[in-house]
C-alpha positions as CSV (number, residue, x, y, z in Angstrom):
1,M,14.4,-14.8,20.7
2,S,10.8,-15.8,18.9
3,Q,9.4,-14.4,16.0
4,Q,5.4,-14.5,15.2
5,L,4.4,-15.8,12.3
6,I,0.6,-15.3,11.1
7,L,-0.4,-18.3,8.7
8,E,-3.6,-17.7,5.9
9,I,-4.8,-21.6,5.4
10,S,-7.7,-22.6,3.5
11,D,-9.8,-23.7,5.9
12,D,-10.1,-27.4,3.6
13,I,-5.9,-27.3,5.5
14,Y,-6.8,-25.9,8.5
15,L,-9.7,-29.4,9.1
16,S,-6.5,-31.9,8.2
17,L,-4.2,-29.0,11.0
18,Q,-6.9,-30.0,13.4
19,H,-7.5,-34.0,13.1
20,Q,-4.6,-34.1,13.1
21,A,-3.8,-31.9,16.3
22,N,-6.3,-34.0,17.8
23,V,-4.4,-37.1,17.0
24,A,-1.4,-36.4,19.0
25,K,-3.9,-33.5,21.7
26,L,-2.0,-30.3,21.1
27,S,-3.2,-27.7,19.6
28,V,-3.0,-26.7,16.0
29,S,-0.9,-24.7,17.0
30,E,1.3,-26.7,19.2
31,L,1.3,-29.4,15.8
32,L,2.7,-26.6,13.7
33,I,5.5,-25.3,15.9
34,A,6.8,-29.2,16.6
35,Q,5.9,-30.0,13.0
36,I,8.5,-26.7,11.9
37,N,10.8,-27.7,15.0
38,K,11.2,-30.4,14.5
39,K,11.7,-30.2,10.4
40,Y,14.1,-27.2,10.9
41,G,15.5,-27.9,14.5
42,A,15.5,-28.6,17.9
43,L,12.2,-28.2,20.2
44,S,12.7,-25.1,22.7
45,N,9.6,-26.9,24.2
46,S,10.1,-29.6,26.8
47,N,5.7,-29.8,26.9
48,L,6.4,-30.3,22.7
49,T,9.8,-32.3,23.3
50,S,7.1,-35.2,25.3
51,A,4.2,-34.5,23.2
52,V,5.9,-35.4,19.8
53,E,7.4,-37.9,21.7
54,Q,4.1,-40.5,23.2
55,E,2.7,-39.0,19.4
56,A,5.8,-41.1,18.5
57,R,6.3,-44.2,20.9
58,Q,1.5,-44.8,20.0
59,R,2.8,-44.4,16.4
60,L,5.0,-47.3,17.3
61,L,2.8,-48.8,19.4
62,N,0.0,-49.1,16.5
63,Y,2.5,-51.8,15.0
64,A,2.8,-54.0,17.7
65,G,1.5,-58.0,17.5
66,V,0.8,-57.4,13.0
67,I,3.5,-59.7,12.6
68,N,1.5,-62.9,11.8
69,L,5.1,-66.3,11.8
70,G,2.1,-68.6,10.1
71,Y,2.6,-70.9,12.9
72,A,2.2,-70.2,17.1
73,T,5.6,-69.5,18.7
74,G,4.2,-70.1,21.9
75,I,4.9,-73.2,24.6
76,D,3.7,-76.1,22.0
77,N,5.6,-78.9,23.5
78,E,4.6,-81.3,20.0
79,S,6.5,-78.3,18.0
80,I,9.0,-78.2,20.3
81,D,10.2,-82.1,20.3
82,A,9.4,-82.1,16.6
83,D,11.9,-79.5,16.0
84,L,14.7,-81.4,18.1
85,A,14.1,-84.9,16.9
86,K,14.6,-83.3,12.8
87,A,18.3,-81.3,14.8
88,Y,19.0,-84.4,17.0
89,A,18.7,-86.0,14.3
90,N,20.5,-84.2,11.8
91,E,23.9,-84.4,13.7
92,F,24.4,-87.6,12.5
């Protein structure tokens, strides 16, 4: 069972929703349905589920590579040898 809902919103809000929908590659209606379902219930449309999952995955991937430890974490043999020497020196 479904219901039709007609909303009247300002142009500014619509433009904001349209921008968000474009980023998520959805229509404004699909975006609103996805957000309402996310907030108040399970998604009933598998296409929306896939689109929402992809959007969430993309947001997560935006954080990949963001952390900088301040030192190389690669295969720097001199650094590894120094760390091992310190570790062995502390054992005795």
